[in-house]
C-alpha positions in Angstrom: -18.6 27.0 3.5 -20.0 23.9 1.8 -20.1 25.0 -1.2 -16.3 24.6 -1.6 -16.3 21.2 -1.1 -18.1 21.0 -4.0 -15.4 20.8 -6.9 -13.8 18.0 -4.3 -17.0 16.1 -4.1 -17.5 16.1 -8.3 -14.1 15.1 -8.7 -14.5 12.2 -6.8 -18.1 11.7 -8.5 -16.8 12.0 -12.1 -13.5 9.7 -11.1 -15.9 6.9 -9.6 -18.2 6.9 -12.7 -15.3 6.9 -15.1 -13.8 3.8 -13.6 -17.4 2.0 -13.4 -18.2 3.1 -16.8 -14.5 1.5 -17.8 -15.3 -2.0 -16.0 -18.3 -2.1 -17.3 -17.7 -1.3 -20.9 -14.7 -3.9 -20.4 -17.1 -6.7 -18.9 -19.3 -6.3 -22.0 -16.8 -5.5 -25.3 -14.1 -7.7 -23.9 -13.9 -11.6 -25.4 -14.4 -13.9 -22.7 -13.6 -17.5 -24.2 -12.4 -19.7 -21.1 -10.7 -23.0 -21.8 -8.6 -25.2 -19.7 -5.4 -23.6 -19.8 -6.9 -20.2 -18.9 -8.6 -21.4 -15.8 -6.4 -23.7 -14.1 -4.1 -22.9 -11.6 -0.9 -20.7 -12.0 2.0 -21.1 -10.3 5.6 -20.4 -11.8 4.3 -22.6 -14.7 3.9 -25.5 -12.2 0.7 -27.0 -10.9 0.0 -26.2 -7.2 2.3 -28.2 -4.8 0.5 -27.4 -1.8 -3.2 -26.2 -0.4 -3.6 -22.4 -1.0 -4.6 -22.1 2.8 -1.2 -22.7 4.1 -0.1 -20.5 6.9 2.9 -17.6 6.0 6.0 -17.5 7.1 6.2 -15.2 9.5 9.4 -13.8 7.6 6.5 -12.5 5.3 4.7 -10.2 7.6 8.3 -8.9 9.2 9.1 -7.6 5.6 5.6 -6.2 4.9 6.1 -4.3 8.6 9.6 -2.8 7.0 8.2 -1.8 4.3 5.5 -0.1 5.7 7.7 1.5 8.3 9.5 3.3 5.4 6.4 3.8 3.3 5.1 5.6 6.2 8.2 7.4 6.7 8.8 9.0 3.7 4.8 9.8 3.0 4.7 11.9 6.1 8.5 13.8 5.9 8.0 15.7 2.4 5.0 17.5 3.4 6.5 17.8 7.0 9.6 19.6 5.1 7.5 21.7 3.3 6.0 23.6 6.1 8.9 23.2 8.7 9.6 27.3 9.0 5.5 27.2 9.4 5.4 24.7 12.1 8.3 26.0 14.4 9.9 23.7 17.2 7.1 22.1 17.6 6.3 21.1 14.3 10.2 19.5 14.5 10.1 18.1 18.0 6.7 15.9 16.9 8.4 14.6 13.4 11.2 13.5 16.0 8.9 12.3 18.4 7.2 10.1 14.8 11.1 9.0 13.4 11.7 7.7 17.1 8.3 5.6 16.8 10.1 4.5 13.2 13.0 3.4 14.5 12.3 1.4 17.3 9.8 -0.6 14.7 13.5 -1.2 12.6 15.4 -1.7 15.7 12.6 -4.7 15.9 12.7 -6.0 12.4 16.3 -6.1 12.5 16.5 -8.1 15.9 13.7 -10.5 14.3 15.9 -10.9 11.6 13.7 -9.4 8.9 16.5 -7.9 6.9 18.5 -11.6 6.6 17.5 -13.4 3.4 18.6 -16.8 2.9 
């Protein structure tokens, strides 16, 4: 049974190896001539106004949660739609429960004002 996983493990090993080799070759062969401009902080062409460790507005996190909600929904809806005939009514009800939880999250976002742009 473990032999059926050998191609997957081999694929992962080759992928990681190619990634590491590309990073190492880029570091070795790439030009490295830092100057004052390259080492300076870049923020839209201006010098930084404040400390980079300042607190973010809560709306930033609300937008991130909103993205995760819709990203999860789409990521799970495609495979579910493909196997819907095979999983029957239990699979349908499970997905409806999942979507209900996402709708509650969406309503929370809406009530917190994450969809209002200034």
